[in-house]
N, C-alpha and C positions, 0 to 999 in steps of 0.2 A: 354444163359446167365441169371443168376437169377436177380430178381428185385434189389437186393442189394448184388453185388458180394463181396464187402468189408466185410459185415457182415458174409458171409459164410467163407471167408478167415480167419477171426479172431475168428471163432467159438471156437478154443481151449482156447481162453482167455476170453470167454464170462462171465463165472462165476466170474473170478477174476475182470473183469472190472465192473461187477455189484457191487462188493464190493468197488471198487475204486470210483465209482459214488456216492455210499452211503456215503463214507468218505468225498468226496468233499462237498456234501450237508451239512454234519455235520460241517466241518471246515470253511465253508463260513460264518457261523453265526457270527454276531457282535451285540453288544448292540446298535449300531447306525443303525437305520432302513434303512437309505439311502444306507449304505454300503451293507447290505443284498440285497436290491433291485437292485442296479446297478451291483454288482458282479454276482448276480444270472442271470441277463439279459445276460451278456456276456458269462458266463459259459454254459448257456442253449441255446446258439445261433446256435447249430447244427454242431459243429466242429467234426472232424473225430476221435479225441483223439489218434492220431498216436503216439505222444511222450510218453504219459503214457503207452499205450499198448506195445510200444517197451521195456520199462523198465520191464513190467510184463513178456513178452515173453523171454527177454534176461535172466531174473532170472530163469524162468522155463526151458529154454533150457540148463542151466548150472546145473540143478538138484535141484533147490531150492524147499523146501517143507514147508517153514514157511508162515507167513502172512505179514511180514513187506514190502514185495514188493508192497502191495497196498498203504501203506503210502508213499513209494518212488514215486510211480506213481502219487499220488495226489500232491506231492511236484513239480514234473516236470510239471504237468498241471497248477498249480498256477503260476509258473514262466512264462510259455508260455502265459497264459492269461494276466498277467501283461504287458508283452511286446506288446501284441495286443492293449491293452488300450492306451499305450503310443504311439505306432505306428500310430494309427488312428488319434490321436491329431496332431502329427507332420506332417502327410501326408494330413491332412484336409479331411479325407475320410468320406463319408456319407453312404456307403453301404458295408457290410461284410456278407458273407454267406447268401445273399439274404435278409438281414434285415438291418434296420437302425442301424448305428454304435452307440455305447454308447455315444461317444462325441457329435454326432449329436442329440441324444435324451436328454441327461442329461447335456451337456455342457463340455467344455474342462477342467475346473477346477476340477470338481468332477471326471472325467475320470482319470486324472493324480493322484489324491489323492487316489482313490480306487485301481489304479494300484500299488501305494506304499503300500497300505494295503495288497494286495495279495503277493507282494514281501516279506514283513515282516512276514506275516503268513507262507509263505513257509520256511523262516528261522527258525521259531519256530518249525515247523514240522521236519526240518532237524535234529535239536538237538535231537528230540525223537528217531531218527534212531540209535543214539548212535555210529556212525561210523565216526571217524575223516577223514578217507580216502574218504568216500562218500561226506562228507561236503566239503572237499578240491576240489573234482571234480566239484561239483555243484556250489560252490562259484566262482571257476575259470571260469566255463562256463558262469555264469551270467555276470561276468566282461567282458568276450570276446564278448558276445552278445551285450552289451552296446557299446563296441568299434565298432562293426559292424554297429550298428545304427548310430553312429557318422560318420563313413566313408560314409555310404549311404547318409546321410544328406549333407556332404561336397561335395559329387559327384553329387548333383542335378544340372541339367542344364549344366553338363560337356559335351560339344560338342566334346571333344577329348577323351572320355572314351574308354578304351581298354577292350577286353575280359578278360584279366588277372585281371584288377581292379574289374570287375563285379564278377568274380569267387572268388576273395578274400573277397568281401562283402558277397557273398552267403555262403562262408565257415564259416565266423564269425557269421553272422546274423541268418542263418537257420541250417546249418549242425552241429553247435556246440552243440545245445541242444539235437539233436538226438544222437550224439556221447556220450554225458554225460548220457543220459537215458540208452543206451545200456551198456556202461561201468559200470555204477552203478549197473545195474542188475547183471552183472557178479561179481562185488565186493560183493554184498549182498549175493550171493550164495557161496562165498568163492572160486571163480575161481582163478586159478593161473595167473601169469603176462601175459603169452602168451594168455590165454583165454580173459583176460581183454582187451588186445591189439586188439585181433581179433574182439571182439564185438564193441570196439571203432571204428575200421576201418569200420566195417559194418555200424555203425551209420553215420559216415562222408560221406561215398559214397552214402548211401541212401539219406541223406539230400541234397547233391549236385544234385543228379538225380531228387529229388522231386522239388527243387527250379527251376531247368532248365525247367521242365515241366510246373511249374507255370508261368514262363516267357513266354513260348510258348502259354499257354492258354490265356494270356492277349492279344494276337494278333489273335489267331485262335479258341478260345473257344466259347462255347454257354453261353451267359451272364446268362441265367436262370439256367444253370447247375452249373456254377462256383460261382454264388452268388455275382457277382460284375460286374461293367461296363467294357466292353472291352476298352482297351486303357488307363486304369487308371494309369498304370506306366508311360506311355508317358505324360499324362496330368499333372502328379505330377512332371514331369521333371526327373524321375528316369531312367537312362540308364541301361537296362538289357542286358544280353549277346546277344540276337538276334540283337538288335539295334547296339551294339558295334561292332559285327562282320560285320554287313552290312556296317557300317561306314568305316571299313578297306577295304572292297571289292568294294565299290561304285565308280562310275565315278564322275566327278566333279559335274554334274547336280544332280545326285542322292544324293551325299553327302550334297549338298546345301539344298535339301528337308528335309533330316534328321536333319541337324543342325538347320534349321529354326523351325522345329517342336519341337525339344528338347530345344532350346534356350528360348522358351516361349514368344517371341515377339508378337505372335498372337496365336489364337486358332489352335491347331495341326490339320492338314489334315490327319486324321487317314487312310483313304483309300489310299492316296498317299504314306504315310509311309509304309503301309502294302505291297503295290506293290513293293517298293524298297527292303524291307526285303525279300520278296519272290524271286525276280529276282536275288538277290545276293547270294542266297543259304543259307541264315542265318537260315531259318526254318529247313532245312535238317541238317545243321551243328549242331545246338543246340540239335535237336532230337537225332542225332548220339552220341553226347557227353553225353547226359543224359543216353542213352542206355549203354554206356561204364561204367559209374559210377554205374548203376544198376547191371551190370554183376560183377563188382568188389565187390559190397556189398554182392552179393550172394556167390562169391568165398571166401570171408572172413570167411564164416561159415563152411568151409570144415572140420575143425578140431573138430567140435562139434558132439556129438553122435546124431544119428537119433532120432527124437522125434516129436510129433505134434507141439511143440513150435518152433523147428528149421524149420519145414516145413512152418509154418505160416510166419516166418521171411523171408524165401526164397520167398514165395508168395508175401509178402509186397514189396520186391525189384522189382518184376515184375510188381506189381500194380503201383508202382511209375511212370513207363513210359507208361503204357497202359491206364491210367485213363483219363477221360474227365471232371473231376470235382475236 
C-alpha cells in the first residue's frame, strides 16, 4: 500500500484539483481580514476534498472538456465548509481533522458568520455557472442539508432512536451533497436524464457508505488517524446507526447501559457502550450495510464509458468502506 492511497486513486483528477484549489484560494478573499483568516483556517485544515473531486470526476466521466467543472467543484467545497463551521458550533466540537476547530479557536459568533459568508460566496459562484438546472440542484441540496442538520439536532439524546431515523439523517446531512456534486457534474457535461440519474444515485450510495464508516470509526477508529476524539458522537448525544441497531438488539441490561450513556445524565462509559455495540453485532451490521451501499454506488456507473475518471469513481466507492481515516 502506498503512503497515500487516496492520492494515487485520485491521480486522474490531480491537475483539475490543483486548479480547483487555486480557485478556492482566489474566491476566499474578502476585504475583511478576519474572514480571510478564519475561512482559510478551515479550508486548509486537511480535508480530503471528496465532494469537489466527485464533481470533477463526474464531469470528466461524462466527457466534459471545458473548465467550468473547477468552478462547480469550488462551489461544492464552499457549501461543505460552511456546513462544517456551523456543525462544530452546534456540536460544541473542539477537534476536527486533528486540529482545533474554528469555533474553538475564533469563537462561535465568528464561525457562524464566516459560515454565512461561505454560503453566500457559493451562491455568487453558482450564478457564474450560468445554469439554472445546476443552481436548482445545488439550492435544493443546501436546503435539504439544513433539514438534516435540524433533524440531527432534534434527535440528540433520543434514547429510542431507530436505524431508520439515523439513515434518514445520513441521507439528508451527508449523502445529499455527494449526490448534488455528482449530478451537477453530469449536468455540466450535458449528460442525458439517465446519466444524471445514474451519477446522482452513485453520489447518494457513496455518501451513505461513507457516513456509515464514519459512524464506525467513531467507535473503532484510531483517534490520531481520524483526527477527532473517539466517542465524540456519543458524547454529543448523537445516536448513529451502530448505537441505534444495538438498542434494538440489546437485552434489558445492555439497553440500560446504552440509554444511560446517550441520555447524558452522566459522563458516558465509552468502554461499556463499545462492549454492548460489539456484542449485539452492531459493528458487523453497520459495516455490512456500508459495503452494500458502496457496491450500489459502483453499480450505478455501469452505463458510463470506460475512462480514467470512471475508474477513479469506482475506486472511491471501494475506498469509502476500506478507509481507516
